[in-house]
N, CA, C and O atoms as a GROMACS GRO file, in nm:
protein
  624
    1MET      N    1  11.428  14.190   9.555
    1MET     CA    2  11.270  14.165   9.427
    1MET      C    3  11.348  14.079   9.322
    1MET      O    4  11.228  14.060   9.301
    2LEU      N    5  11.406  14.023   9.254
    2LEU     CA    6  11.421  13.901   9.215
    2LEU      C    7  11.427  13.786   9.264
    2LEU      O    8  11.409  13.696   9.183
    3ASN      N    9  11.456  13.736   9.435
    3ASN     CA   10  11.421  13.604   9.543
    3ASN      C   11  11.266  13.626   9.564
    3ASN      O   12  11.188  13.534   9.589
    4ARG      N   13  11.221  13.806   9.548
    4ARG     CA   14  11.049  13.727   9.580
    4ARG      C   15  10.997  13.721   9.438
    4ARG      O   16  10.893  13.655   9.445
    5HIS      N   17  11.012  13.746   9.348
    5HIS     CA   18  10.957  13.728   9.164
    5HIS      C   19  10.959  13.580   9.213
    5HIS      O   20  10.857  13.514   9.193
    6LEU      N   21  11.064  13.521   9.275
    6LEU     CA   22  11.110  13.315   9.212
    6LEU      C   23  10.969  13.308   9.292
    6LEU      O   24  10.861  13.267   9.249
    7LEU      N   25  11.010  13.372   9.454
    7LEU     CA   26  10.963  13.230   9.568
    7LEU      C   27  10.806  13.326   9.473
    7LEU      O   28  10.766  13.235   9.401
    8ARG      N   29  10.745  13.410   9.454
    8ARG     CA   30  10.591  13.390   9.435
    8ARG      C   31  10.554  13.316   9.268
    8ARG      O   32  10.450  13.313   9.203
    9ILE      N   33  10.649  13.279   9.250
    9ILE     CA   34  10.679  13.188   9.105
    9ILE      C   35  10.622  12.970   9.161
    9ILE      O   36  10.560  12.881   9.104
   10ALA      N   37  10.704  12.988   9.321
   10ALA     CA   38  10.698  12.925   9.338
   10ALA      C   39  10.613  12.821   9.394
   10ALA      O   40  10.598  12.700   9.377
   11LEU      N   41  10.541  12.954   9.497
   11LEU     CA   42  10.467  12.892   9.573
   11LEU      C   43  10.354  12.898   9.436
   11LEU      O   44  10.266  12.816   9.463
   12LEU      N   45  10.326  12.961   9.307
   12LEU     CA   46  10.248  12.920   9.268
   12LEU      C   47  10.200  12.812   9.171
   12LEU      O   48  10.088  12.796   9.122
   13PHE      N   49  10.294  12.755   9.158
   13PHE     CA   50  10.394  12.672   9.031
   13PHE      C   51  10.342  12.532   9.199
   13PHE      O   52  10.304  12.422   9.159
   14ALA      N   53  10.347  12.550   9.337
   14ALA     CA   54  10.396  12.396   9.423
   14ALA      C   55  10.249  12.374   9.413
   14ALA      O   56  10.237  12.270   9.348
   15PRO      N   57  10.103  12.429   9.453
   15PRO     CA   58  10.029  12.330   9.449
   15PRO      C   59   9.989  12.251   9.353
   15PRO      O   60   9.962  12.136   9.387
   16ALA      N   61   9.972  12.291   9.202
   16ALA     CA   62  10.028  12.174   9.099
   16ALA      C   63  10.104  12.068   9.089
   16ALA      O   64  10.081  11.954   9.049
   17VAL      N   65  10.234  12.139   9.144
   17VAL     CA   66  10.324  12.010   9.142
   17VAL      C   67  10.258  11.905   9.226
   17VAL      O   68  10.215  11.794   9.195
   18LEU      N   69  10.263  11.983   9.363
   18LEU     CA   70  10.229  11.846   9.465
   18LEU      C   71  10.060  11.789   9.407
   18LEU      O   72  10.046  11.668   9.424
   19THR      N   73   9.966  11.842   9.359
   19THR     CA   74   9.862  11.731   9.238
   19THR      C   75   9.942  11.674   9.166
   19THR      O   76   9.931  11.556   9.198
   20CYS      N   77  10.003  11.682   9.103
   20CYS     CA   78  10.079  11.619   9.001
   20CYS      C   79  10.160  11.508   9.070
   20CYS      O   80  10.116  11.401   9.028
   21ALA      N   81  10.223  11.494   9.126
   21ALA     CA   82  10.268  11.350   9.255
   21ALA      C   83  10.159  11.269   9.299
   21ALA      O   84  10.138  11.148   9.291
   22GLN      N   85  10.086  11.376   9.356
   22GLN     CA   86   9.966  11.235   9.420
   22GLN      C   87   9.878  11.222   9.314
   22GLN      O   88   9.794  11.139   9.348
   23ALA      N   89   9.861  11.254   9.227
   23ALA     CA   90   9.821  11.161   9.123
   23ALA      C   91   9.820  11.026   9.034
   23ALA      O   92   9.756  10.933   8.986
   24GLY      N   93   9.928  11.085   9.047
   24GLY     CA   94  10.090  10.962   9.046
   24GLY      C   95  10.037  10.804   9.093
   24GLY      O   96  10.062  10.701   9.031
   25HIS      N   97   9.953  10.817   9.228
   25HIS     CA   98   9.926  10.750   9.282
   25HIS      C   99   9.775  10.703   9.264
   25HIS      O  100   9.711  10.612   9.316
   26ILE      N  101   9.747  10.786   9.180
   26ILE     CA  102   9.592  10.760   9.232
   26ILE      C  103   9.516  10.615   9.072
   26ILE      O  104   9.533  10.631   8.951
   27THR      N  105   9.463  10.530   9.121
   27THR     CA  106   9.468  10.429   9.072
   27THR      C  107   9.301  10.384   9.001
   27THR      O  108   9.217  10.473   9.014
   28PRO      N  109   9.268  10.290   8.950
   28PRO     CA  110   9.100  10.267   8.971
   28PRO      C  111   9.079  10.217   9.122
   28PRO      O  112   8.972  10.238   9.178
   29PHE      N  113   9.181  10.153   9.182
   29PHE     CA  114   9.111  10.067   9.270
   29PHE      C  115   9.122  10.202   9.428
   29PHE      O  116   9.054  10.201   9.530
   30THR      N  117   9.247  10.314   9.381
   30THR     CA  118   9.187  10.452   9.535
   30THR      C  119   9.055  10.461   9.596
   30THR      O  120   8.968  10.519   9.532
   31GLY      N  121   9.018  10.398   9.742
   31GLY     CA  122   8.869  10.462   9.751
   31GLY      C  123   8.849  10.335   9.857
   31GLY      O  124   8.908  10.228   9.844
   32THR      N  125   8.754  10.366   9.966
   32THR     CA  126   8.677  10.245  10.017
   32THR      C  127   8.619  10.196   9.960
   32THR      O  128   8.522  10.253   9.910
   33TRP      N  129   8.643  10.078   9.937
   33TRP     CA  130   8.524   9.938   9.922
   33TRP      C  131   8.474   9.881  10.066
   33TRP      O  132   8.510   9.875  10.184
   34LYS      N  133   8.384   9.849   9.991
   34LYS     CA  134   8.246   9.767  10.067
   34LYS      C  135   8.230   9.653  10.084
   34LYS      O  136   8.148   9.668  10.174
   35LEU      N  137   8.239   9.513  10.071
   35LEU     CA  138   8.144   9.439  10.091
   35LEU      C  139   8.035   9.387  10.085
   35LEU      O  140   7.975   9.375  10.192
   36ASN      N  141   7.942   9.319   9.911
   36ASN     CA  142   7.835   9.351   9.896
   36ASN      C  143   7.812   9.142   9.989
   36ASN      O  144   7.840   9.042   9.923
   37VAL      N  145   7.781   9.137  10.078
   37VAL     CA  146   7.745   9.017  10.061
   37VAL      C  147   7.663   8.942   9.997
   37VAL      O  148   7.698   8.828   9.967
   38GLU      N  149   7.535   8.991   9.962
   38GLU     CA  150   7.418   8.927   9.886
   38GLU      C  151   7.492   8.878   9.783
   38GLU      O  152   7.493   8.759   9.751
   39LYS      N  153   7.591   9.016   9.699
   39LYS     CA  154   7.638   8.943   9.533
   39LYS      C  155   7.760   8.897   9.556
   39LYS      O  156   7.846   8.924   9.472
   40SER      N  157   7.798   8.821   9.666
   40SER     CA  158   7.938   8.734   9.668
   40SER      C  159   7.926   8.602   9.653
   40SER      O  160   7.818   8.558   9.693
   41ARG      N  161   8.001   8.523   9.607
   41ARG     CA  162   7.963   8.373   9.665
   41ARG      C  163   8.135   8.294   9.763
   41ARG      O  164   8.258   8.288   9.755
   42PHE      N  165   8.040   8.259   9.831
   42PHE     CA  166   8.127   8.204   9.912
   42PHE      C  167   8.137   7.998   9.896
   42PHE      O  168   8.042   7.927   9.862
   43HIS      N  169   8.234   7.964   9.920
   43HIS     CA  170   8.251   7.806   9.835
   43HIS      C  171   8.356   7.793   9.906
   43HIS      O  172   8.465   7.847   9.888
   44PRO      N  173   8.309   7.687  10.026
   44PRO     CA  174   8.235   7.640  10.128
   44PRO      C  175   8.167   7.740  10.192
   44PRO      O  176   8.053   7.713  10.229
   45GLY      N  177   8.222   7.878  10.218
   45GLY     CA  178   8.125   7.934  10.340
   45GLY      C  179   8.138   7.908  10.459
   45GLY      O  180   8.223   7.821  10.480
   46PRO      N  181   8.065   7.964  10.587
   46PRO     CA  182   7.979   8.060  10.517
   46PRO      C  183   8.078   8.224  10.533
   46PRO      O  184   8.192   8.245  10.574
   47PRO      N  185   7.972   8.314  10.481
   47PRO     CA  186   8.036   8.452  10.409
   47PRO      C  187   8.082   8.522  10.576
   47PRO      O  188   8.036   8.496  10.687
   48PHE      N  189   8.202   8.626  10.529
   48PHE     CA  190   8.220   8.734  10.596
   48PHE      C  191   8.121   8.796  10.650
   48PHE      O  192   8.037   8.822  10.564
   49ARG      N  193   8.081   8.846  10.792
   49ARG     CA  194   8.052   8.920  10.854
   49ARG      C  195   8.027   9.049  10.780
   49ARG      O  196   7.923   9.093  10.730
   50SER      N  197   8.155   9.099  10.786
   50SER     CA  198   8.216   9.261  10.733
   50SER      C  199   8.367   9.217  10.673
   50SER      O  200   8.446   9.127  10.703
   51PHE      N  201   8.365   9.335  10.565
   51PHE     CA  202   8.497   9.299  10.499
   51PHE      C  203   8.486   9.523  10.373
   51PHE      O  204   8.427   9.571  10.276
   52VAL      N  205   8.569   9.556  10.456
   52VAL     CA  206   8.619   9.669  10.369
   52VAL      C  207   8.765   9.685  10.335
   52VAL      O  208   8.856   9.667  10.416
   53ILE      N  209   8.780   9.721  10.208
   53ILE     CA  210   8.917   9.764  10.182
   53ILE      C  211   8.923   9.898  10.099
   53ILE      O  212   8.844   9.959  10.028
   54THR      N  213   9.053   9.916  10.140
   54THR     CA  214   9.058  10.111  10.128
   54THR      C  215   9.256  10.094  10.056
   54THR      O  216   9.367  10.072  10.104
   55PHE      N  217   9.203  10.120   9.934
   55PHE     CA  218   9.314  10.175   9.846
   55PHE      C  219   9.382  10.320   9.845
   55PHE      O  220   9.353  10.417   9.774
   56GLU      N  221   9.489  10.306   9.954
   56GLU     CA  222   9.536  10.453  10.003
   56GLU      C  223   9.567  10.529   9.875
   56GLU      O  224   9.589  10.443   9.790
   57PRO      N  225   9.583  10.687   9.806
   57PRO     CA  226   9.716  10.672   9.742
   57PRO      C  227   9.812  10.710   9.717
   57PRO      O  228   9.850  10.753   9.608
   58ASP      N  229   9.904  10.693   9.876
   58ASP     CA  230   9.975  10.663   9.855
   58ASP      C  231  10.038  10.522   9.887
   58ASP      O  232  10.130  10.517   9.968
   59GLY      N  233   9.974  10.362   9.803
   59GLY     CA  234  10.019  10.297   9.779
   59GLY      C  235   9.946  10.130   9.836
   59GLY      O  236   9.919  10.020   9.788
   60THR      N  237   9.939  10.212   9.982
   60THR     CA  238   9.853  10.115  10.121
   60THR      C  239   9.720  10.100  10.052
   60THR      O  240   9.636  10.164   9.989
   61ARG      N  241   9.761   9.908  10.126
   61ARG     CA  242   9.599   9.890  10.147
   61ARG      C  243   9.535   9.908  10.256
   61ARG      O  244   9.598   9.997  10.313
   62THR      N  245   9.409   9.864  10.349
   62THR     CA  246   9.441   9.856  10.444
   62THR      C  247   9.335   9.767  10.430
   62THR      O  248   9.262   9.792  10.333
   63LEU      N  249   9.295   9.640  10.518
   63LEU     CA  250   9.194   9.561  10.437
   63LEU      C  251   9.153   9.531  10.702
   63LEU      O  252   9.210   9.509  10.809
   64ASP      N  253   8.989   9.565  10.623
   64ASP     CA  254   8.955   9.539  10.820
   64ASP      C  255   8.781   9.414  10.790
   64ASP      O  256   8.677   9.454  10.736
   65LEU      N  257   8.793   9.343  10.816
   65LEU     CA  258   8.754   9.282  10.780
   65LEU      C  259   8.639   9.133  10.975
   65LEU      O  260   8.653   9.114  11.096
   66ILE      N  261   8.604   9.114  10.930
   66ILE     CA  262   8.495   9.034  11.033
   66ILE      C  263   8.472   8.938  11.024
   66ILE      O  264   8.353   8.944  10.990
   67ALA      N  265   8.525   8.741  11.035
   67ALA     CA  266   8.460   8.713  10.975
   67ALA      C  267   8.373   8.651  11.014
   67ALA      O  268   8.327   8.704  11.115
   68ALA      N  269   8.286   8.497  10.964
   68ALA     CA  270   8.167   8.431  10.978
   68ALA      C  271   8.197   8.396  11.147
   68ALA      O  272   8.101   8.372  11.220
   69ASP      N  273   8.333   8.395  11.201
   69ASP     CA  274   8.282   8.311  11.296
   69ASP      C  275   8.305   8.436  11.425
   69ASP      O  276   8.286   8.387  11.537
   70GLY      N  277   8.333   8.552  11.427
   70GLY     CA  278   8.325   8.716  11.472
   70GLY      C  279   8.483   8.790  11.515
   70GLY      O  280   8.504   8.891  11.581
   71GLN      N  281   8.600   8.677  11.438
   71GLN     CA  282   8.660   8.736  11.476
   71GLN      C  283   8.724   8.788  11.368
   71GLN      O  284   8.745   8.725  11.265
   72PRO      N  285   8.758   8.905  11.388
   72PRO     CA  286   8.842   9.055  11.391
   72PRO      C  287   8.998   9.058  11.264
   72PRO      O  288   9.104   9.006  11.296
   73LEU      N  289   8.985   9.104  11.176
   73LEU     CA  290   9.130   9.111  11.105
   73LEU      C  291   9.106   9.183  11.059
   73LEU      O  292   9.018   9.185  10.973
   74GLN      N  293   9.214   9.333  11.118
   74GLN     CA  294   9.302   9.434  11.026
   74GLN      C  295   9.434   9.426  11.009
   74GLN      O  296   9.519   9.354  11.060
   75ALA      N  297   9.438   9.500  10.941
   75ALA     CA  298   9.563   9.451  10.842
   75ALA      C  299   9.588   9.590  10.765
   75ALA      O  300   9.512   9.687  10.766
   76SER      N  301   9.746   9.576  10.678
   76SER     CA  302   9.769   9.686  10.561
   76SER      C  303   9.941   9.646  10.517
   76SER      O  304  10.015   9.575  10.584
   77LEU      N  305   9.968   9.697  10.418
   77LEU     CA  306  10.014   9.643  10.331
   77LEU      C  307  10.068   9.733  10.224
   77LEU      O  308   9.988   9.826  10.218
   78PRO      N  309  10.169   9.754  10.133
   78PRO     CA  310  10.222   9.866  10.041
   78PRO      C  311  10.183   9.743   9.908
   78PRO      O  312  10.159   9.623   9.920
   79TRP      N  313  10.190   9.829   9.784
   79TRP     CA  314  10.152   9.753   9.679
   79TRP      C  315  10.352   9.703   9.644
   79TRP      O  316  10.446   9.766   9.690
   80SER      N  317  10.359   9.627   9.589
   80SER     CA  318  10.421   9.529   9.603
   80SER      C  319  10.572   9.559   9.461
   80SER      O  320  10.694   9.572   9.474
   81ASP      N  321  10.482   9.557   9.342
   81ASP     CA  322  10.554   9.554   9.205
   81ASP      C  323  10.574   9.420   9.238
   81ASP      O  324  10.693   9.426   9.209
   82GLY      N  325  10.562   9.313   9.271
   82GLY     CA  326  10.618   9.184   9.251
   82GLY      C  327  10.683   9.108   9.331
   82GLY      O  328  10.684   8.985   9.332
   83LYS      N  329  10.780   9.232   9.452
   83LYS     CA  330  10.857   9.153   9.534
   83LYS      C  331  10.713   9.116   9.639
   83LYS      O  332  10.592   9.135   9.650
   84GLY      N  333  10.809   9.061   9.692
   84GLY     CA  334  10.737   9.050   9.820
   84GLY      C  335  10.726   9.134   9.975
   84GLY      O  336  10.830   9.192  10.009
   85VAL      N  337  10.634   9.141  10.048
   85VAL     CA  338  10.640   9.221  10.159
   85VAL      C  339  10.543   9.201  10.216
   85VAL      O  340  10.433   9.158  10.183
   86SER      N  341  10.602   9.245  10.336
   86SER     CA  342  10.571   9.212  10.485
   86SER      C  343  10.371   9.272  10.470
   86SER      O  344  10.330   9.368  10.404
   87VAL      N  345  10.278   9.164  10.567
   87VAL     CA  346  10.173   9.231  10.549
   87VAL      C  347  10.202   9.255  10.739
   87VAL      O  348  10.263   9.184  10.819
   88LYS      N  349  10.115   9.410  10.760
   88LYS     CA  350  10.146   9.407  10.893
   88LYS      C  351   9.975   9.398  10.935
   88LYS      O  352   9.878   9.458  10.890
   89VAL      N  353   9.996   9.265  11.071
   89VAL     CA  354   9.848   9.255  11.160
   89VAL      C  355   9.862   9.317  11.229
   89VAL      O  356   9.964   9.308  11.296
   90THR      N  357   9.786   9.400  11.249
   90THR     CA  358   9.705   9.533  11.341
   90THR      C  359   9.648   9.466  11.484
   90THR      O  360   9.677   9.477  11.603
   91GLN      N  361   9.491   9.345  11.356
   91GLN     CA  362   9.439   9.311  11.438
   91GLN      C  363   9.410   9.140  11.418
   91GLN      O  364   9.370   9.123  11.303
   92GLY      N  365   9.414   9.047  11.472
   92GLY     CA  366   9.376   8.892  11.427
   92GLY      C  367   9.494   8.790  11.437
   92GLY      O  368   9.593   8.835  11.496
   93SER      N  369   9.502   8.704  11.407
   93SER     CA  370   9.593   8.578  11.414
   93SER      C  371   9.660   8.593  11.275
   93SER      O  372   9.645   8.715  11.283
   94MET      N  373   9.700   8.582  11.195
   94MET     CA  374   9.816   8.504  11.102
   94MET      C  375   9.946   8.653  11.131
   94MET      O  376   9.957   8.774  11.151
   95GLU      N  377  10.030   8.505  11.111
   95GLU     CA  378  10.137   8.518  11.142
   95GLU      C  379  10.272   8.523  11.042
   95GLU      O  380  10.262   8.447  10.945
   96ASN      N  381  10.394   8.600  11.052
   96ASN     CA  382  10.419   8.606  10.925
   96ASN      C  383  10.389   8.610  10.799
   96ASN      O  384  10.458   8.532  10.734
   97VAL      N  385  10.310   8.672  10.735
   97VAL     CA  386  10.196   8.694  10.658
   97VAL      C  387  10.329   8.756  10.505
   97VAL      O  388  10.421   8.823  10.552
   98THR      N  389  10.333   8.745  10.420
   98THR     CA  390  10.362   8.862  10.296
   98THR      C  391  10.263   8.841  10.213
   98THR      O  392  10.166   8.766  10.218
   99ALA      N  393  10.307   8.927  10.125
   99ALA     CA  394  10.249   8.867  10.008
   99ALA      C  395  10.275   9.002   9.851
   99ALA      O  396  10.288   9.124   9.863
  100VAL      N  397  10.276   8.923   9.728
  100VAL     CA  398  10.302   9.006   9.642
  100VAL      C  399  10.224   9.072   9.575
  100VAL      O  400  10.180   9.148   9.661
  101SER      N  401  10.172   9.100   9.480
  101SER     CA  402  10.118   9.233   9.458
  101SER      C  403  10.165   9.285   9.317
  101SER      O  404  10.274   9.338   9.300
  102MET      N  405  10.067   9.263   9.214
  102MET     CA  406  10.170   9.290   9.079
  102MET      C  407   9.997   9.372   9.015
  102MET      O  408   9.891   9.316   9.041
  103MET      N  409  10.001   9.488   8.945
  103MET     CA  410   9.898   9.604   8.931
  103MET      C  411   9.896   9.574   8.820
  103MET      O  412   9.990   9.521   8.762
  104HIS      N  413   9.741   9.616   8.746
  104HIS     CA  414   9.749   9.600   8.573
  104HIS      C  415   9.684   9.653   8.517
  104HIS      O  416   9.606   9.570   8.469
  105GLY      N  417   9.648   9.796   8.471
  105GLY     CA  418   9.502   9.909   8.462
  105GLY      C  419   9.413   9.883   8.572
  105GLY      O  420   9.448   9.965   8.656
  106ARG      N  421   9.352   9.840   8.602
  106ARG     CA  422   9.197   9.785   8.630
  106ARG      C  423   9.187   9.664   8.722
  106ARG      O  424   9.109   9.636   8.813
  107THR      N  425   9.304   9.594   8.664
  107THR     CA  426   9.330   9.451   8.768
  107THR      C  427   9.440   9.438   8.887
  107THR      O  428   9.525   9.526   8.871
  108PHE      N  429   9.459   9.380   8.968
  108PHE     CA  430   9.534   9.297   9.058
  108PHE      C  431   9.570   9.191   9.092
  108PHE      O  432   9.479   9.147   9.161
  109ASP      N  433   9.666   9.102   9.085
  109ASP     CA  434   9.702   8.951   9.132
  109ASP      C  435   9.787   8.988   9.228
  109ASP      O  436   9.858   9.088   9.214
  110ASP      N  437   9.788   8.917   9.327
  110ASP     CA  438   9.801   8.881   9.433
  110ASP      C  439   9.814   8.732   9.480
  110ASP      O  440   9.723   8.651   9.458
  111THR      N  441   9.974   8.686   9.568
  111THR     CA  442   9.952   8.563   9.628
  111THR      C  443  10.020   8.606   9.776
  111THR      O  444  10.112   8.673   9.823
  112TRP      N  445   9.914   8.522   9.814
  112TRP     CA  446   9.965   8.606   9.997
  112TRP      C  447  10.002   8.456  10.054
  112TRP      O  448   9.931   8.355  10.050
  113ARG      N  449  10.141   8.471  10.113
  113ARG     CA  450  10.176   8.350  10.248
  113ARG      C  451  10.208   8.362  10.356
  113ARG      O  452  10.293   8.445  10.386
  114GLU      N  453  10.138   8.266  10.469
  114GLU     CA  454  10.143   8.282  10.572
  114GLU      C  455  10.296   8.164  10.655
  114GLU      O  456  10.298   8.043  10.631
  115ASN      N  457  10.368   8.210  10.715
  115ASN     CA  458  10.497   8.085  10.722
  115ASN      C  459  10.542   8.039  10.603
  115ASN      O  460  10.561   7.917  10.599
  116GLY      N  461  10.563   8.096  10.512
  116GLY     CA  462  10.629   8.036  10.313
  116GLY      C  463  10.555   7.976  10.290
  116GLY      O  464  10.582   7.913  10.188
  117LYS      N  465  10.381   7.934  10.364
  117LYS     CA  466  10.340   7.852  10.261
  117LYS      C  467  10.187   7.931  10.200
  117LYS      O  468  10.106   7.981  10.278
  118VAL      N  469  10.166   7.929  10.010
  118VAL     CA  470  10.119   8.014   9.980
  118VAL      C  471   9.958   7.972  10.092
  118VAL      O  472   9.951   7.858  10.138
  119ILE      N  473   9.865   8.055  10.118
  119ILE     CA  474   9.683   8.047  10.168
  119ILE      C  475   9.633   8.095  10.088
  119ILE      O  476   9.526   8.049  10.050
  120GLU      N  477   9.685   8.202  10.031
  120GLU     CA  478   9.569   8.253   9.848
  120GLU      C  479   9.628   8.328   9.756
  120GLU      O  480   9.739   8.381   9.754
  121LYS      N  481   9.551   8.324   9.689
  121LYS     CA  482   9.577   8.388   9.518
  121LYS      C  483   9.442   8.443   9.471
  121LYS      O  484   9.333   8.403   9.430
  122VAL      N  485   9.523   8.581   9.506
  122VAL     CA  486   9.333   8.708   9.460
  122VAL      C  487   9.400   8.755   9.329
  122VAL      O  488   9.518   8.782   9.307
  123HIS      N  489   9.238   8.756   9.209
  123HIS     CA  490   9.286   8.784   9.138
  123HIS      C  491   9.101   8.940   9.160
  123HIS      O  492   8.995   8.914   9.217
  124GLY      N  493   9.140   9.081   9.091
  124GLY     CA  494   9.056   9.167   9.124
  124GLY      C  495   9.079   9.261   9.008
  124GLY      O  496   9.180   9.297   8.947
  125ALA      N  497   8.977   9.283   9.002
  125ALA     CA  498   8.906   9.379   8.845
  125ALA      C  499   8.777   9.515   8.932
  125ALA      O  500   8.690   9.522   9.019
  126VAL      N  501   8.847   9.595   8.836
  126VAL     CA  502   8.734   9.752   8.862
  126VAL      C  503   8.668   9.771   8.753
  126VAL      O  504   8.723   9.812   8.651
  127SER      N  505   8.567   9.749   8.759
  127SER     CA  506   8.414   9.777   8.652
  127SER      C  507   8.446   9.860   8.571
  127SER      O  508   8.496   9.962   8.618
  128SER      N  509   8.429   9.848   8.385
  128SER     CA  510   8.452  10.011   8.360
  128SER      C  511   8.383  10.111   8.415
  128SER      O  512   8.382  10.202   8.332
  129ASP      N  513   8.302  10.153   8.545
  129ASP     CA  514   8.198  10.201   8.560
  129ASP      C  515   8.310  10.275   8.662
  129ASP      O  516   8.300  10.397   8.658
  130GLY      N  517   8.430  10.218   8.765
  130GLY     CA  518   8.432  10.235   8.827
  130GLY      C  519   8.380  10.217   8.982
  130GLY      O  520   8.458  10.248   9.072
  131ARG      N  521   8.248  10.167   9.012
  131ARG     CA  522   8.181  10.151   9.066
  131ARG      C  523   8.205   9.953   9.169
  131ARG      O  524   8.196   9.939   9.291
  132THR      N  525   8.223   9.885   9.108
  132THR     CA  526   8.246   9.733   9.132
  132THR      C  527   8.386   9.769   9.164
  132THR      O  528   8.458   9.861   9.126
  133LEU      N  529   8.406   9.647   9.262
  133LEU     CA  530   8.594   9.551   9.261
  133LEU      C  531   8.491   9.408   9.298
  133LEU      O  532   8.402   9.384   9.380
  134THR      N  533   8.561   9.329   9.181
  134THR     CA  534   8.522   9.193   9.230
  134THR      C  535   8.702   9.127   9.184
  134THR      O  536   8.798   9.152   9.111
  135THR      N  537   8.653   9.030   9.294
  135THR     CA  538   8.775   8.932   9.334
  135THR      C  539   8.717   8.836   9.314
  135THR      O  540   8.596   8.815   9.328
  136THR      N  541   8.852   8.726   9.256
  136THR     CA  542   8.805   8.594   9.299
  136THR      C  543   8.933   8.566   9.421
  136THR      O  544   9.034   8.637   9.419
  137VAL      N  545   8.918   8.456   9.525
  137VAL     CA  546   8.961   8.419   9.572
  137VAL      C  547   8.994   8.276   9.612
  137VAL      O  548   8.899   8.206   9.646
  138HIS      N  549   9.096   8.232   9.611
  138HIS     CA  550   9.117   8.047   9.619
  138HIS      C  551   9.208   8.040   9.706
  138HIS      O  552   9.310   8.083   9.654
  139GLY      N  553   9.219   8.020   9.771
  139GLY     CA  554   9.292   7.946   9.922
  139GLY      C  555   9.236   7.763   9.970
  139GLY      O  556   9.146   7.681   9.954
  140THR      N  557   9.392   7.788  10.048
  140THR     CA  558   9.314   7.706  10.169
  140THR      C  559   9.290   7.737  10.303
  140THR      O  560   9.369   7.828  10.332
  141ASP      N  561   9.216   7.704  10.405
  141ASP     CA  562   9.191   7.699  10.574
  141ASP      C  563   9.251   7.724  10.588
  141ASP      O  564   9.315   7.765  10.492
  142ARG      N  565   9.339   7.737  10.781
  142ARG     CA  566   9.384   7.669  10.880
  142ARG      C  567   9.344   7.455  10.889
  142ARG      O  568   9.432   7.383  10.936
  143GLN      N  569   9.237   7.404  10.850
  143GLN     CA  570   9.179   7.320  10.836
  143GLN      C  571   9.230   7.222  10.725
  143GLN      O  572   9.204   7.102  10.717
  144GLY      N  573   9.333   7.322  10.611
  144GLY     CA  574   9.365   7.247  10.520
  144GLY      C  575   9.206   7.242  10.387
  144GLY      O  576   9.174   7.185  10.283
  145ARG      N  577   9.197   7.260  10.404
  145ARG     CA  578   8.969   7.296  10.299
  145ARG      C  579   9.074   7.411  10.251
  145ARG      O  580   9.145   7.494  10.308
  146ALA      N  581   9.046   7.370  10.100
  146ALA     CA  582   9.011   7.476   9.946
  146ALA      C  583   8.895   7.514  10.053
  146ALA      O  584   8.839   7.465  10.152
  147PHE      N  585   8.892   7.668   9.948
  147PHE     CA  586   8.818   7.756   9.952
  147PHE      C  587   8.796   7.829   9.790
  147PHE      O  588   8.906   7.837   9.735
  148HIS      N  589   8.720   7.865   9.731
  148HIS     CA  590   8.690   7.968   9.631
  148HIS      C  591   8.567   8.061   9.656
  148HIS      O  592   8.451   8.022   9.671
  149ASN      N  593   8.605   8.168   9.657
  149ASN     CA  594   8.516   8.257   9.630
  149ASN      C  595   8.549   8.324   9.602
  149ASN      O  596   8.667   8.361   9.605
  150GLN      N  597   8.385   8.413   9.524
  150GLN     CA  598   8.462   8.567   9.443
  150GLN      C  599   8.368   8.638   9.538
  150GLN      O  600   8.280   8.578   9.599
  151LEU      N  601   8.387   8.747   9.547
  151LEU     CA  602   8.369   8.914   9.626
  151LEU      C  603   8.299   9.022   9.562
  151LEU      O  604   8.351   9.056   9.455
  152LYS      N  605   8.240   9.060   9.581
  152LYS     CA  606   8.219   9.184   9.516
  152LYS      C  607   8.183   9.256   9.574
  152LYS      O  608   8.067   9.240   9.614
  153PHE      N  609   8.256   9.380   9.617
  153PHE     CA  610   8.312   9.510   9.694
  153PHE      C  611   8.236   9.621   9.566
  153PHE      O  612   8.227   9.605   9.444
  154GLU      N  613   8.195   9.726   9.649
  154GLU     CA  614   8.124   9.870   9.601
  154GLU      C  615   8.244   9.987   9.679
  154GLU      O  616   8.330   9.996   9.767
  155LYS      N  617   8.186  10.049   9.594
  155LYS     CA  618   8.265  10.185   9.567
  155LYS      C  619   8.210  10.278   9.674
  155LYS      O  620   8.094  10.307   9.645
  156HIS      N  621   8.260  10.350   9.815
  156HIS     CA  622   8.246  10.444   9.895
  156HIS      C  623   8.294  10.615   9.868
  156HIS      O  624   8.274  10.700   9.955
   0.00000   0.00000   0.00000
């Protein structure tokens, strides 16, 4: 009888425990963000054709973009909390890519490296209403040219 009672209590509280555990990974970034090309600035350009970032509750980020030249890139990586992590590229032409990320409330900072060389630094911030993610990206393209982009993403 006591075992059944304990089982009922455990079953009653299990969903609450799971919800609390999952909520620990929910951040202002969690969700899917789509680039608004018209509100973004690209220097020198041209802009991406499309760009979607998904921040999963488990801490994984997925990037799915199509560059101006039509080349796709799909990649995923975990939040690193200041440690270098490998970026898993499932489509596109990046090799031996790592990233270091730090999250601070509604902001994050990334440093991306390819073959050990810094290729871009990213700063992102979610608006106070949680609907807009603005990122500034400074880096060097494969031809050695500097770029400075400000990307505006909207939550979907």
